[in-house]
OpenMM code with the backbone's topology and positions (N, CA, C; nanometers):
from openmm import Vec3, app, unit

residues = "MET ARG THR ARG LEU GLY CYS LEU SER HIS LYS SER ASP SER TYR ASN ASP PHE THR ALA ILE LEU PRO ASP LYS PRO ASN ARG ALA LEU LYS LEU SER THR GLU GLU ALA THR ARG TRP ALA ASP SER PHE ASP VAL LEU LEU SER HIS LYS TYR GLY LEU ALA ALA PHE ARG ALA PHE LEU LYS THR GLU PHE SER GLU GLU ASN LEU GLU PHE TRP LEU ALA CYS GLU ASP PHE LYS LYS THR ARG SER ALA ALA LYS LEU ALA SER LYS ALA GLN ARG ILE PHE GLU GLU PHE ILE ASP VAL GLN ALA PRO ARG GLU VAL ASN ILE ASP PHE GLN THR ARG GLU LEU THR ARG ARG ASN VAL GLN GLU PRO SER LEU SER CYS PHE ASP GLN ALA GLN GLY LYS VAL HIS SER LEU MET GLU LYS ASP SER TYR PRO ARG PHE LEU ARG SER LYS ILE TYR THR ASP LEU LEU SER GLN THR GLN ARG ARG LEU SER".split()
positions = [
    Vec3(2.2584, -1.3937, 1.4151),
    Vec3(2.1403, -1.3238, 1.4631),
    Vec3(2.1666, -1.1731, 1.4698),
    Vec3(2.2821, -1.1341, 1.5219),
    Vec3(2.3141, -0.9925, 1.5331),
    Vec3(2.3165, -0.9268, 1.3950),
    Vec3(2.3698, -0.9985, 1.2942),
    Vec3(2.3744, -0.9453, 1.1584),
    Vec3(2.2332, -0.9216, 1.1061),
    Vec3(2.1443, -1.0162, 1.1293),
    Vec3(2.0056, -1.0017, 1.0841),
    Vec3(1.9386, -0.8816, 1.1487),
    Vec3(1.9573, -0.8660, 1.2793),
    Vec3(1.8981, -0.7529, 1.3495),
    Vec3(1.9618, -0.6226, 1.3054),
    Vec3(2.0906, -0.6263, 1.2761),
    Vec3(2.1604, -0.5066, 1.2309),
    Vec3(2.1046, -0.4538, 1.1002),
    Vec3(2.0722, -0.5424, 1.0084),
    Vec3(2.0181, -0.4960, 0.8807),
    Vec3(1.8787, -0.4367, 0.8993),
    Vec3(1.8033, -0.4831, 0.9967),
    Vec3(1.6722, -0.4250, 1.0239),
    Vec3(1.6837, -0.2836, 1.0792),
    Vec3(1.7877, -0.2577, 1.1568),
    Vec3(1.8008, -0.1256, 1.2162),
    Vec3(1.8503, -0.0222, 1.1169),
    Vec3(1.8971, -0.0670, 1.0024),
    Vec3(1.9465, 0.0265, 0.9009),
    Vec3(1.8454, 0.0422, 0.7888),
    Vec3(1.7226, 0.0712, 0.8227),
    Vec3(1.6226, 0.0872, 0.7180),
    Vec3(1.6593, 0.2089, 0.6341),
    Vec3(1.6433, 0.1950, 0.5064),
    Vec3(1.6820, 0.3015, 0.4151),
    Vec3(1.5666, 0.3298, 0.3219),
    Vec3(1.5468, 0.4556, 0.2935),
    Vec3(1.4435, 0.4877, 0.1951),
    Vec3(1.5081, 0.5319, 0.0647),
    Vec3(1.6345, 0.4986, 0.0483),
    Vec3(1.7054, 0.5340, -0.0741),
    Vec3(1.6772, 0.4302, -0.1817),
    Vec3(1.6640, 0.4747, -0.3021),
    Vec3(1.6420, 0.3857, -0.4143),
    Vec3(1.7358, 0.4257, -0.5241),
    Vec3(1.8233, 0.3360, -0.5639),
    Vec3(1.9177, 0.3686, -0.6685),
    Vec3(1.8820, 0.3033, -0.8012),
    Vec3(1.8310, 0.1807, -0.7976),
    Vec3(1.8065, 0.1112, -0.9234),
    Vec3(1.6585, 0.0910, -0.9551),
    Vec3(1.5701, 0.1066, -0.8618),
    Vec3(1.4253, 0.0994, -0.8820),
    Vec3(1.3771, -0.0346, -0.9356),
    Vec3(1.4566, -0.1411, -0.9191),
    Vec3(1.4158, -0.2714, -0.9717),
    Vec3(1.2899, -0.3243, -0.9039),
    Vec3(1.2639, -0.2840, -0.7804),
    Vec3(1.1453, -0.3337, -0.7105),
    Vec3(1.0161, -0.2824, -0.7720),
    Vec3(1.0224, -0.1719, -0.8430),
    Vec3(0.8984, -0.1187, -0.9004),
    Vec3(0.8925, -0.1360, -1.0518),
    Vec3(0.9941, -0.1996, -1.1090),
    Vec3(0.9933, -0.2216, -1.2530),
    Vec3(0.9016, -0.3372, -1.2895),
    Vec3(0.8475, -0.3342, -1.4114),
    Vec3(0.7620, -0.4454, -1.4540),
    Vec3(0.8448, -0.5727, -1.4677),
    Vec3(0.7794, -0.6878, -1.4534),
    Vec3(0.8481, -0.8165, -1.4670),
    Vec3(0.8558, -0.8560, -1.6133),
    Vec3(0.9267, -0.7794, -1.6887),
    Vec3(0.9434, -0.8040, -1.8311),
    Vec3(1.0939, -0.8119, -1.8592),
    Vec3(1.1317, -0.8813, -1.9654),
    Vec3(1.2741, -0.8955, -1.9944),
    Vec3(1.3483, -0.7612, -2.0073),
    Vec3(1.2888, -0.6631, -2.0756),
    Vec3(1.3582, -0.5357, -2.0941),
    Vec3(1.3560, -0.4498, -1.9686),
    Vec3(1.2579, -0.4695, -1.8818),
    Vec3(1.2447, -0.4041, -1.7521),
    Vec3(1.2757, -0.2542, -1.7563),
    Vec3(1.2308, -0.1867, -1.8568),
    Vec3(1.2515, -0.0415, -1.8636),
    Vec3(1.1379, 0.0283, -1.7888),
    Vec3(1.1753, 0.1274, -1.7116),
    Vec3(1.0764, 0.2053, -1.6378),
    Vec3(1.0216, 0.3110, -1.7325),
    Vec3(0.8997, 0.2893, -1.7789),
    Vec3(0.8369, 0.3832, -1.8723),
    Vec3(0.7526, 0.4806, -1.7916),
    Vec3(0.8212, 0.5771, -1.7341),
    Vec3(0.7560, 0.6743, -1.6480),
    Vec3(0.8108, 0.8113, -1.6820),
    Vec3(0.7206, 0.9024, -1.7115),
    Vec3(0.7642, 1.0384, -1.7428),
    Vec3(0.7708, 1.1209, -1.6151),
    Vec3(0.8472, 1.2271, -1.6210),
    Vec3(0.8563, 1.3193, -1.5073),
    Vec3(0.7180, 1.3757, -1.4766),
    Vec3(0.6413, 1.4043, -1.5816),
    Vec3(0.5063, 1.4588, -1.5629),
    Vec3(0.4177, 1.3617, -1.4845),
    Vec3(0.4242, 1.2327, -1.5200),
    Vec3(0.3445, 1.1322, -1.4476),
    Vec3(0.3857, 1.1248, -1.3012),
    Vec3(0.5164, 1.1154, -1.2764),
    Vec3(0.5658, 1.1047, -1.1389),
    Vec3(0.5335, 1.2310, -1.0596),
    Vec3(0.5381, 1.3465, -1.1225),
    Vec3(0.5058, 1.4726, -1.0555),
    Vec3(0.3577, 1.4773, -1.0189),
    Vec3(0.2738, 1.4192, -1.1042),
    Vec3(0.1289, 1.4173, -1.0792),
    Vec3(0.0924, 1.3402, -0.9532),
    Vec3(0.1791, 1.2481, -0.9104),
    Vec3(0.1509, 1.1720, -0.7881),
    Vec3(0.1388, 1.2645, -0.6680),
    Vec3(0.2015, 1.3804, -0.6754),
    Vec3(0.1939, 1.4762, -0.5644),
    Vec3(0.0618, 1.5530, -0.5662),
    Vec3(-0.0157, 1.5419, -0.6730),
    Vec3(-0.1449, 1.6125, -0.6820),
    Vec3(-0.2450, 1.5588, -0.5812),
    Vec3(-0.2492, 1.4259, -0.5690),
    Vec3(-0.3409, 1.3657, -0.4721),
    Vec3(-0.3001, 1.2215, -0.4458),
    Vec3(-0.3388, 1.1751, -0.3308),
    Vec3(-0.3097, 1.0382, -0.2906),
    Vec3(-0.3763, 0.9387, -0.3852),
    Vec3(-0.4994, 0.9692, -0.4286),
    Vec3(-0.5703, 0.8778, -0.5176),
    Vec3(-0.5051, 0.8697, -0.6552),
    Vec3(-0.4441, 0.9792, -0.7010),
    Vec3(-0.3687, 0.9756, -0.8273),
    Vec3(-0.2509, 0.8788, -0.8120),
    Vec3(-0.1814, 0.8878, -0.6997),
    Vec3(-0.0697, 0.7974, -0.6727),
    Vec3(-0.1163, 0.6517, -0.6740),
    Vec3(-0.2246, 0.6220, -0.6025),
    Vec3(-0.2740, 0.4845, -0.5928),
    Vec3(-0.3243, 0.4298, -0.7257),
    Vec3(-0.3693, 0.5173, -0.8135),
    Vec3(-0.4250, 0.4711, -0.9410),
    Vec3(-0.3178, 0.4467, -1.0467),
    Vec3(-0.1950, 0.4881, -1.0205),
    Vec3(-0.0866, 0.4700, -1.1170),
    Vec3(-0.0043, 0.3470, -1.0800),
    Vec3(0.0178, 0.2593, -1.1757),
    Vec3(0.0889, 0.1328, -1.1517),
    Vec3(0.2249, 0.1563, -1.0846),
    Vec3(0.3042, 0.2469, -1.1358),
    Vec3(0.4362, 0.2722, -1.0780),
    Vec3(0.4260, 0.3537, -0.9492),
    Vec3(0.3257, 0.4383, -0.9394),
    Vec3(0.3044, 0.5140, -0.8165),
    Vec3(0.2741, 0.4202, -0.7014),
    Vec3(0.1862, 0.3253, -0.7276),
    Vec3(0.1500, 0.2253, -0.6271),
    Vec3(0.2728, 0.1433, -0.5871),
    Vec3(0.3519, 0.1031, -0.6854),
    Vec3(0.4718, 0.0231, -0.6574),
    Vec3(0.5743, 0.1033, -0.5774),
    Vec3(0.5936, 0.2298, -0.6115),
    Vec3(0.6897, 0.3143, -0.5393),
    Vec3(0.6418, 0.3385, -0.3964),
    Vec3(0.5120, 0.3617, -0.3798),
    Vec3(0.4562, 0.3834, -0.2467),
    Vec3(0.4710, 0.2568, -0.1621),
    Vec3(0.4464, 0.1413, -0.2231),
    Vec3(0.4622, 0.0135, -0.1524),
    Vec3(0.6081, -0.0039, -0.1087),
    Vec3(0.7015, 0.0262, -0.1972),
    Vec3(0.8443, 0.0145, -0.1629),
    Vec3(0.8786, 0.1083, -0.0472),
    Vec3(0.8230, 0.2283, -0.0486),
    Vec3(0.8457, 0.3227, 0.0610),
    Vec3(0.7898, 0.2683, 0.1917),
    Vec3(0.6668, 0.2177, 0.1881),
    Vec3(0.6050, 0.1648, 0.3104),
    Vec3(0.6863, 0.0481, 0.3672),
    Vec3(0.7466, -0.0313, 0.2797),
    Vec3(0.8299, -0.1415, 0.3272),
    Vec3(0.9494, -0.0891, 0.4056),
    Vec3(1.0045, 0.0243, 0.3645),
    Vec3(1.1184, 0.0806, 0.4383),
    Vec3(1.0750, 0.1275, 0.5762),
    Vec3(0.9464, 0.1574, 0.5925),
    Vec3(0.8929, 0.2021, 0.7212),
    Vec3(0.8264, 0.0878, 0.7979),
    Vec3(0.8339, -0.0313, 0.7433),
    Vec3(0.7715, -0.1493, 0.8044),
    Vec3(0.6227, -0.1261, 0.8292),
    Vec3(0.5540, -0.0635, 0.7317),
    Vec3(0.4104, -0.0364, 0.7494),
    Vec3(0.3307, -0.0652, 0.6228),
    Vec3(0.3755, -0.1623, 0.5441),
    Vec3(0.3050, -0.1920, 0.4194),
    Vec3(0.1709, -0.2608, 0.4403),
    Vec3(0.1412, -0.3029, 0.5659),
    Vec3(0.0137, -0.3713, 0.5907),
    Vec3(-0.1055, -0.2813, 0.5596),
    Vec3(-0.0914, -0.1514, 0.5764),
    Vec3(-0.2025, -0.0608, 0.5455),
    Vec3(-0.2375, -0.0648, 0.3970),
    Vec3(-0.1360, -0.0559, 0.3130),
    Vec3(-0.1598, -0.0619, 0.1689),
    Vec3(-0.2090, -0.2000, 0.1281),
    Vec3(-0.1510, -0.3033, 0.1852),
    Vec3(-0.1936, -0.4395, 0.1511),
    Vec3(-0.3406, -0.4617, 0.1888),
    Vec3(-0.3824, -0.4087, 0.3027),
    Vec3(-0.5227, -0.4185, 0.3429),
    Vec3(-0.6105, -0.3423, 0.2442),
    Vec3(-0.5713, -0.2200, 0.2102),
    Vec3(-0.6492, -0.1386, 0.1175),
    Vec3(-0.6641, -0.2111, -0.0165),
    Vec3(-0.5553, -0.2687, -0.0660),
    Vec3(-0.5595, -0.3429, -0.1928),
    Vec3(-0.6459, -0.4686, -0.1815),
    Vec3(-0.6382, -0.5379, -0.0684),
    Vec3(-0.7210, -0.6573, -0.0473),
    Vec3(-0.8690, -0.6194, -0.0509),
    Vec3(-0.9022, -0.5037, 0.0067),
    Vec3(-1.0420, -0.4564, 0.0047),
    Vec3(-1.0858, -0.4223, -0.1373),
    Vec3(-0.9969, -0.3590, -0.2145),
    Vec3(-1.0296, -0.3273, -0.3536),
    Vec3(-1.0563, -0.4555, -0.4317),
    Vec3(-0.9741, -0.5566, -0.4112),
    Vec3(-0.9928, -0.6855, -0.4771),
    Vec3(-1.1224, -0.7516, -0.4285),
    Vec3(-1.1481, -0.7431, -0.2991),
    Vec3(-1.2686, -0.8022, -0.2393),
    Vec3(-1.3946, -0.7454, -0.3046),
    Vec3(-1.3955, -0.6158, -0.3314),
    Vec3(-1.5130, -0.5501, -0.3910),
    Vec3(-1.5435, -0.6010, -0.5314),
    Vec3(-1.4472, -0.6669, -0.5935),
    Vec3(-1.4664, -0.7213, -0.7288),
    Vec3(-1.5180, -0.8649, -0.7258),
    Vec3(-1.5335, -0.9207, -0.6063),
    Vec3(-1.5781, -1.0597, -0.5910),
    Vec3(-1.7231, -1.0725, -0.6373),
    Vec3(-1.7479, -1.1667, -0.7250),
    Vec3(-1.8838, -1.1854, -0.7778),
    Vec3(-1.9493, -1.3125, -0.7257),
    Vec3(-1.8700, -1.4027, -0.6749),
    Vec3(-1.9235, -1.5298, -0.6257),
    Vec3(-1.9603, -1.5170, -0.4779),
    Vec3(-2.0843, -1.5468, -0.4445),
    Vec3(-2.1294, -1.5416, -0.3051),
    Vec3(-2.0512, -1.6407, -0.2193),
    Vec3(-2.0157, -1.7553, -0.2767),
    Vec3(-1.9401, -1.8563, -0.2023),
    Vec3(-1.8004, -1.8042, -0.1664),
    Vec3(-1.7383, -1.7331, -0.2587),
    Vec3(-1.6044, -1.6798, -0.2335),
    Vec3(-1.6077, -1.5585, -0.1417),
    Vec3(-1.7195, -1.4876, -0.1405),
    Vec3(-1.7308, -1.3656, -0.0606),
    Vec3(-1.7049, -1.3932, 0.0875),
    Vec3(-1.7689, -1.4943, 0.1406),
    Vec3(-1.7544, -1.5253, 0.2835),
    Vec3(-1.6121, -1.5672, 0.3183),
    Vec3(-1.5513, -1.6510, 0.2362),
    Vec3(-1.4149, -1.6969, 0.2675),
    Vec3(-1.3137, -1.5845, 0.2521),
    Vec3(-1.3306, -1.5007, 0.1504),
    Vec3(-1.2406, -1.3860, 0.1337),
    Vec3(-1.2558, -1.2873, 0.2493),
    Vec3(-1.3784, -1.2622, 0.2898),
    Vec3(-1.4034, -1.1696, 0.4002),
    Vec3(-1.3367, -1.2206, 0.5274),
    Vec3(-1.3503, -1.3485, 0.5538),
    Vec3(-1.2904, -1.4069, 0.6737),
    Vec3(-1.1382, -1.3979, 0.6688),
    Vec3(-1.0816, -1.4270, 0.5518),
    Vec3(-0.9356, -1.4219, 0.5360),
    Vec3(-0.8840, -1.2801, 0.5597),
    Vec3(-0.9495, -1.1804, 0.5014),
    Vec3(-0.9083, -1.0402, 0.5188),
    Vec3(-0.9201, -1.0003, 0.6655),
    Vec3(-1.0309, -1.0389, 0.7281),
    Vec3(-1.0507, -1.0058, 0.8688),
    Vec3(-0.9395, -1.0657, 0.9554),
    Vec3(-0.9123, -1.1936, 0.9347),
    Vec3(-0.8112, -1.2623, 1.0162),
    Vec3(-0.6702, -1.2105, 0.9904),
    Vec3(-0.6441, -1.1669, 0.8689),
    Vec3(-0.5098, -1.1206, 0.8347),
    Vec3(-0.4825, -0.9761, 0.8764),
    Vec3(-0.5870, -0.8897, 0.8718),
    Vec3(-0.5640, -0.7467, 0.8911),
    Vec3(-0.6425, -0.6808, 1.0047),
    Vec3(-0.7600, -0.7307, 1.0387),
    Vec3(-0.8498, -0.6588, 1.1301),
    Vec3(-0.8498, -0.7155, 1.2713),
    Vec3(-0.8534, -0.8454, 1.2821),
    Vec3(-0.8642, -0.9094, 1.4137),
    Vec3(-0.7501, -0.8634, 1.5051),
    Vec3(-0.7793, -0.8568, 1.6343),
    Vec3(-0.6759, -0.8214, 1.7313),
    Vec3(-0.5643, -0.9258, 1.7220),
    Vec3(-0.4426, -0.8807, 1.7179),
    Vec3(-0.3247, -0.9668, 1.7043),
    Vec3(-0.3176, -1.0366, 1.5684),
    Vec3(-0.3829, -0.9799, 1.4664),
    Vec3(-0.3716, -1.0348, 1.3306),
    Vec3(-0.2260, -1.0229, 1.2860),
    Vec3(-0.1806, -1.1120, 1.1983),
    Vec3(-0.0402, -1.1084, 1.1557),
    Vec3(0.0010, -0.9739, 1.0951),
    Vec3(-0.0917, -0.9095, 1.0235),
    Vec3(-0.0616, -0.7788, 0.9631),
    Vec3(-0.1691, -0.6783, 1.0060),
    Vec3(-0.1897, -0.6700, 1.1332),
    Vec3(-0.2972, -0.5878, 1.1903),
    Vec3(-0.2822, -0.4403, 1.1525),
    Vec3(-0.3914, -0.3822, 1.1011),
    Vec3(-0.3932, -0.2396, 1.0704),
    Vec3(-0.4405, -0.1620, 1.1927),
    Vec3(-0.4040, -0.0369, 1.1971),
    Vec3(-0.4349, 0.0476, 1.3118),
    Vec3(-0.5707, 0.1148, 1.2921),
    Vec3(-0.6747, 0.0553, 1.3497),
    Vec3(-0.8083, 0.1148, 1.3453),
    Vec3(-0.8649, 0.1175, 1.4865),
    Vec3(-0.9622, 0.2029, 1.5078),
    Vec3(-1.0209, 0.2163, 1.6410),
    Vec3(-1.1119, 0.0969, 1.6734),
    Vec3(-1.1420, 0.0832, 1.8007),
    Vec3(-1.2221, -0.0288, 1.8514),
    Vec3(-1.3590, -0.0357, 1.7838),
    Vec3(-1.4269, 0.0792, 1.7703),
    Vec3(-1.5615, 0.0801, 1.7109),
    Vec3(-1.5589, 0.0298, 1.5666),
    Vec3(-1.4590, 0.0734, 1.4901),
    Vec3(-1.4480, 0.0289, 1.3503),
    Vec3(-1.4170, -0.1202, 1.3444),
    Vec3(-1.3304, -0.1652, 1.4327),
    Vec3(-1.2959, -0.3085, 1.4372),
    Vec3(-1.4205, -0.3926, 1.4684),
    Vec3(-1.4990, -0.3485, 1.5665),
    Vec3(-1.6191, -0.4236, 1.6049),
    Vec3(-1.7266, -0.4182, 1.4966),
    Vec3(-1.7451, -0.3033, 1.4346),
    Vec3(-1.8409, -0.2932, 1.3239),
    Vec3(-1.8003, -0.3882, 1.2113),
    Vec3(-1.6719, -0.3900, 1.1805),
    Vec3(-1.6228, -0.4785, 1.0742),
    Vec3(-1.6413, -0.6244, 1.1139),
    Vec3(-1.6163, -0.6561, 1.2399),
    Vec3(-1.6379, -0.7937, 1.2884),
    Vec3(-1.7832, -0.8357, 1.2648),
    Vec3(-1.8777, -0.7479, 1.2977),
    Vec3(-2.0205, -0.7783, 1.2756),
    Vec3(-2.0520, -0.7889, 1.1265),
    Vec3(-1.9947, -0.6996, 1.0473),
    Vec3(-2.0196, -0.7010, 0.9024),
    Vec3(-1.9726, -0.8306, 0.8371),
    Vec3(-1.8622, -0.8827, 0.8845),
    Vec3(-1.8057, -1.0047, 0.8258),
    Vec3(-1.8923, -1.1269, 0.8559),
    Vec3(-1.9735, -1.1197, 0.9609),
    Vec3(-2.0631, -1.2317, 0.9933),
    Vec3(-2.1637, -1.2544, 0.8811),
    Vec3(-2.2068, -1.1469, 0.8172),
    Vec3(-2.2942, -1.1542, 0.6992),
    Vec3(-2.2318, -1.0670, 0.5914),
    Vec3(-2.1275, -1.1182, 0.5249),
    Vec3(-2.0469, -1.0349, 0.4357),
    Vec3(-2.1233, -0.9817, 0.3145),
    Vec3(-2.0896, -0.8584, 0.2816),
    Vec3(-2.1367, -0.7953, 0.1589),
    Vec3(-2.0156, -0.7260, 0.0981),
    Vec3(-2.0293, -0.6766, -0.0232),
    Vec3(-1.9172, -0.6097, -0.0888),
    Vec3(-1.8727, -0.4842, -0.0137),
    Vec3(-1.9576, -0.4343, 0.0756),
    Vec3(-1.9245, -0.3114, 0.1491),
    Vec3(-1.8853, -0.3371, 0.2954),
    Vec3(-1.8660, -0.4618, 0.3331),
    Vec3(-1.8429, -0.4913, 0.4753),
    Vec3(-1.7127, -0.4334, 0.5303),
    Vec3(-1.6179, -0.3991, 0.4452),
    Vec3(-1.4914, -0.3410, 0.4916),
    Vec3(-1.4821, -0.1914, 0.4646),
    Vec3(-1.5888, -0.1320, 0.4132),
    Vec3(-1.5820, 0.0081, 0.3700),
    Vec3(-1.5341, 0.1038, 0.4785),
    Vec3(-1.5873, 0.0917, 0.5990),
    Vec3(-1.5483, 0.1860, 0.7033),
    Vec3(-1.4013, 0.1658, 0.7418),
    Vec3(-1.3596, 0.0434, 0.7595),
    Vec3(-1.2203, 0.0159, 0.7950),
    Vec3(-1.1269, 0.0588, 0.6818),
    Vec3(-1.1659, 0.0305, 0.5594),
    Vec3(-1.0832, 0.0696, 0.4452),
    Vec3(-1.0723, 0.2222, 0.4369),
    Vec3(-1.1820, 0.2900, 0.4627),
    Vec3(-1.1808, 0.4362, 0.4617),
    Vec3(-1.0882, 0.4933, 0.5679),
    Vec3(-1.0905, 0.4337, 0.6874),
    Vec3(-1.0027, 0.4798, 0.7964),
    Vec3(-0.8561, 0.4594, 0.7598),
    Vec3(-0.8253, 0.3444, 0.7018),
    Vec3(-0.6878, 0.3146, 0.6636),
    Vec3(-0.6437, 0.4056, 0.5494),
    Vec3(-0.7318, 0.4291, 0.4536),
    Vec3(-0.7011, 0.5210, 0.3429),
    Vec3(-0.6697, 0.6592, 0.3982),
    Vec3(-0.7533, 0.7059, 0.4886),
    Vec3(-0.7348, 0.8375, 0.5493),
    Vec3(-0.6029, 0.8451, 0.6265),
    Vec3(-0.5721, 0.7396, 0.6995),
    Vec3(-0.4473, 0.7342, 0.7750),
    Vec3(-0.3268, 0.7420, 0.6804),
    Vec3(-0.3289, 0.6644, 0.5732),
    Vec3(-0.2183, 0.6671, 0.4771),
    Vec3(-0.2074, 0.8043, 0.4108),
    Vec3(-0.3230, 0.8615, 0.3757),
    Vec3(-0.3239, 0.9906, 0.3073),
    Vec3(-0.2686, 1.1023, 0.3954),
    Vec3(-0.3017, 1.0993, 0.5235),
    Vec3(-0.2591, 1.2061, 0.6148),
    Vec3(-0.1200, 1.1828, 0.6731),
    Vec3(-0.0765, 1.0576, 0.6800),
    Vec3(0.0480, 1.0253, 0.7485),
    Vec3(0.1574, 0.9773, 0.6513),
    Vec3(0.1379, 0.8652, 0.5880),
    Vec3(0.2415, 0.8041, 0.5037),
    Vec3(0.2638, 0.8792, 0.3730),
    Vec3(0.1570, 0.9232, 0.3097),
    Vec3(0.1671, 0.9906, 0.1798),
    Vec3(0.2538, 1.1170, 0.1855),
    Vec3(0.2337, 1.2085, 0.2815),
    Vec3(0.3227, 1.3255, 0.2869),
    Vec3(0.4696, 1.2866, 0.3090),
    Vec3(0.4942, 1.1834, 0.3905),
    Vec3(0.6323, 1.1372, 0.4112),
    Vec3(0.6888, 1.0770, 0.2834),
    Vec3(0.6039, 1.0054, 0.2083),
    Vec3(0.6483, 0.9491, 0.0808),
    Vec3(0.6924, 1.0610, -0.0134),
    Vec3(0.6134, 1.1679, -0.0211),
    Vec3(0.6471, 1.2779, -0.1122),
    Vec3(0.7789, 1.3465, -0.0740),
    Vec3(0.8177, 1.3369, 0.0527),
    Vec3(0.9448, 1.3946, 0.0984),
    Vec3(1.0582, 1.2921, 0.0991),
    Vec3(1.0247, 1.1668, 0.0706),
    Vec3(1.1222, 1.0583, 0.0833),
    Vec3(1.2260, 1.0601, -0.0281),
    Vec3(1.3369, 0.9966, 0.0031),
    Vec3(1.4438, 0.9823, -0.0959),
    Vec3(1.3981, 0.8926, -0.2112),
    Vec3(1.3136, 0.7966, -0.1835),
    Vec3(1.2610, 0.7105, -0.2911),
    Vec3(1.1931, 0.7962, -0.3972),
    Vec3(1.1029, 0.8832, -0.3548),
    Vec3(1.0284, 0.9654, -0.4502),
    Vec3(1.1192, 1.0686, -0.5167),
    Vec3(1.2001, 1.1367, -0.4390),
    Vec3(1.2859, 1.2401, -0.4994),
    Vec3(1.3889, 1.1781, -0.5933),
    Vec3(1.4432, 1.0607, -0.5592),
    Vec3(1.5355, 0.9914, -0.6502),
    Vec3(1.4650, 0.9496, -0.7790),
    Vec3(1.3424, 0.9023, -0.7656),
    Vec3(1.2656, 0.8622, -0.8831),
    Vec3(1.2406, 0.9816, -0.9750),
    Vec3(1.2035, 1.0950, -0.9167),
    Vec3(1.1848, 1.2169, -0.9964),
    Vec3(1.3144, 1.2561, -1.0666),
    Vec3(1.4239, 1.2514, -0.9934),
    Vec3(1.5537, 1.2869, -1.0513),
    Vec3(1.5885, 1.1949, -1.1674),
    Vec3(1.5617, 1.0661, -1.1484),
    Vec3(1.5930, 0.9703, -1.2551),
    Vec3(1.5108, 0.9985, -1.3809),
    Vec3(1.3842, 1.0312, -1.3657),
    Vec3(1.3005, 1.0593, -1.4827),
    Vec3(1.3464, 1.1892, -1.5507),
    Vec3(1.3925, 1.2858, -1.4729),
    Vec3(1.4393, 1.4126, -1.5295),
    Vec3(1.5721, 1.3932, -1.6027),
    Vec3(1.6602, 1.3078, -1.5486),
    Vec3(1.7894, 1.2799, -1.6153),
    Vec3(1.7678, 1.2137, -1.7495),
    Vec3(1.6666, 1.1287, -1.7598),
    Vec3(1.6406, 1.0620, -1.8888),
    Vec3(1.6016, 1.1617, -1.9955),
    Vec3(1.5419, 1.2741, -1.9551),
    Vec3(1.5004, 1.3760, -2.0514),
    Vec3(1.6190, 1.4555, -2.1048),
    Vec3(1.7234, 1.4680, -2.0238),
    Vec3(1.8389, 1.5511, -2.0644),
    Vec3(1.9266, 1.4821, -2.1642),
] * unit.nanometer
topology = app.Topology()
chain = topology.addChain("A")
for resn in residues:
    res = topology.addResidue(resn, chain)
    for name in ("N", "CA", "C"):
        topology.addAtom(name, app.Element.getBySymbol(name[0]), res)
C-alpha cells in the first residue's frame, strides 16, 4: 500500500518517450513538426483541434490528476454528434451522472447555477443541453490548465524532440 501511495505522490510531468501520445500503429512514429507543436501555443482551440495536441494535453492533465475536465469536454463534443433521439437521452444521463452530478465519479468543477441548469436541461435533452457547463469547463481549462501545459516539461520536451529531428 505504501508503495502505491508513494508513486502517486511523485507525479511527474516529464515525458521522455511520448509513447502515450503516439498513434496505435506498428511503426508508431510521431509525425509532428516543430511548426505544428509551436502553433499549439497560439490558442487553446488550436491545441484541442490537433490530434497530437489533444493527446499531449490529456497526458499533461493526467499528471495533474485533472483529466476529467477534458474528458467531459470531449464527451460533450461527441454528444453533439448524436443523431438518434433514443440515444440522446441515455447519453445525456450518462454524461450527467459521470461528470455533473454532485459526487459524480469524475465530477467537474462548475458552479451551482450551471449544475442546476444542466440538471434541468437533461430532463428534456437536446444537443445543446450541456453547452453552458461545457463552456465553463472549456474556459476553466483555457485560463488554468492550458497556460500550465505550455510551461510544462511535457510540452517543452515535445518541442525539443521535434527540433532535434530537424537537426
